[in-house]
Phi, psi and omega in degrees: 000132180264141177246136179257148175290145179295132180225151176253149173255136180222162177249129178247143172254115185237151175294152182302319182295326178290319177298318178298319179295319178296313180297321178296315179296322179297315178296317182295323184261350181075019179256164175284150179307321178299323177292322178297313181299315180299316181296315181296318178297316179300313180299316181295320181287326178291325178298327182275355182303138182297141178286168177300145180300141180283132177256118180279128174268107183276119181245128177241149176226150177273146178180164181283159173288155175292150180303134177088358180271126177237108184293343179276346180257089186299317182298313179297320180297315178297320177300316181293321181292330179262013177059042179255008183264000000 
């Protein structure tokens, strides 16, 4: 006894030029139009798959503060960072 994977049937409304392209690809590859659509959709969705998360390499160095910088004076620090001093 053969078992089939569960599949859904759906109806798509496509532009005529897209239908012609699908039918042309189906003839060219010897596949059914539904197989062409499925392959193209899978490829398109896999291309959009999120990339691996970026890992930031945090590098710190020791050094003195710039003259006039007081880390305890938040207002002054923000002014200096925004070039308002």
